[in-house]
C-alpha positions as CSV (number, residue, x, y, z in Angstrom):
1,M,102.8,111.2,111.0
2,T,103.3,114.9,111.1
3,L,102.1,115.5,107.6
4,D,100.4,118.9,107.6
5,Q,97.3,118.3,105.5
6,E,96.7,122.0,104.7
7,A,100.3,122.4,103.6
8,L,100.0,119.2,101.5
9,K,96.8,120.5,99.9
10,E,98.6,123.8,99.0
11,E,101.6,121.8,97.7
12,L,99.4,119.7,95.4
13,I,97.5,122.8,94.2
14,Q,100.8,124.5,93.2
15,S,102.4,121.4,91.8
16,F,99.6,120.6,89.5
17,H,98.6,124.3,88.8
18,L,95.1,123.9,90.2
19,E,94.8,127.5,91.3
20,D,92.4,128.4,88.5
21,V,90.3,125.3,88.6
22,P,86.7,125.9,89.9
23,E,86.6,125.3,93.6
24,D,84.2,122.4,93.5
25,K,86.3,120.5,91.0
26,K,89.5,121.4,92.8
27,E,88.1,120.0,96.1
28,K,87.1,116.8,94.4
29,L,90.5,116.4,92.8
30,L,92.3,117.1,96.0
31,E,90.1,114.7,97.9
32,K,90.9,111.9,95.4
33,M,94.6,112.7,95.5
34,G,94.6,112.8,99.2
35,E,92.8,109.5,99.6
36,S,95.3,107.8,97.2
37,L,98.3,109.4,98.9
38,F,97.2,108.5,102.4
39,K,96.4,104.9,101.4
40,R,99.9,104.7,99.9
41,I,101.5,106.1,103.1
42,F,99.5,103.6,105.2
43,I,100.4,100.6,103.0
44,D,104.1,101.5,102.8
45,T,104.2,102.2,106.5
46,M,102.6,98.8,107.4
47,E,105.0,97.0,105.0
48,K,107.9,98.7,106.6
49,L,106.7,97.9,110.2
50,G,106.6,94.2,109.6
51,S,104.3,91.7,111.4
52,A,105.8,92.0,114.9
53,N,105.4,95.8,115.0
54,M,102.0,95.5,113.3
55,K,100.6,93.7,116.4
56,E,101.8,96.6,118.6
57,Y,100.2,99.1,116.2
58,E,96.9,97.1,116.3
59,A,97.0,97.2,120.1
60,M,97.5,100.9,120.0
61,L,94.4,101.2,117.8
62,D,92.4,99.0,120.1
63,R,93.2,101.2,123.1
64,G,92.5,104.4,121.2
65,A,96.0,105.8,121.2
66,K,96.3,109.5,120.4
67,P,97.9,110.8,117.1
68,E,100.9,111.9,119.0
69,E,101.5,108.4,120.3
70,F,101.4,107.0,116.8
71,E,103.9,109.6,115.7
72,V,106.3,108.5,118.4
73,F,105.6,104.8,117.6
74,F,106.3,105.2,113.9
75,E,109.4,107.3,114.5
76,S,110.7,104.7,116.9
77,K,110.0,101.8,114.6
78,I,111.0,103.5,111.3
79,P,113.8,106.0,112.0
80,G,113.5,109.0,109.9
81,Y,109.8,108.4,109.5
82,N,109.0,111.9,108.4
83,I,111.7,111.6,105.6
84,F,110.2,108.2,104.7
85,V,106.7,109.9,104.3
86,R,108.1,112.8,102.4
87,G,109.7,110.4,100.0
88,I,106.3,108.7,99.4
89,V,104.7,112.2,98.8
90,T,107.5,113.1,96.3
91,K,107.1,109.8,94.4
92,F,103.4,110.2,94.4
93,K,103.6,113.6,92.8
94,E,106.1,112.4,90.3
95,E,103.9,109.5,89.3
96,L,100.9,111.8,89.0
97,A,102.9,114.2,86.9
98,E,104.0,111.4,84.6
99,G,100.4,110.0,84.3
100,A,101.6,106.7,85.7
101,M,98.8,106.3,88.2
């Protein structure tokens, strides 16, 4: 998953106009948003993988696969994985903006 966390952090700051929020509060907000977003990405990814691919994913975890290996794995099992993740991020931001979360 090639989601640049720093770029995402900046995107959230700009999207929700957090530039002038005190730094400690901004960091807490970003931490909570990040946790929620990454949980959603994980859950949606696992659902998309299905049970057969989940076993392969678990085997990769057990052997301590590198992040790059997971990127290749996700892309091979979910073509357009980066677009899939970007869609989750976009929906997450829309829901936050609407107050639906």
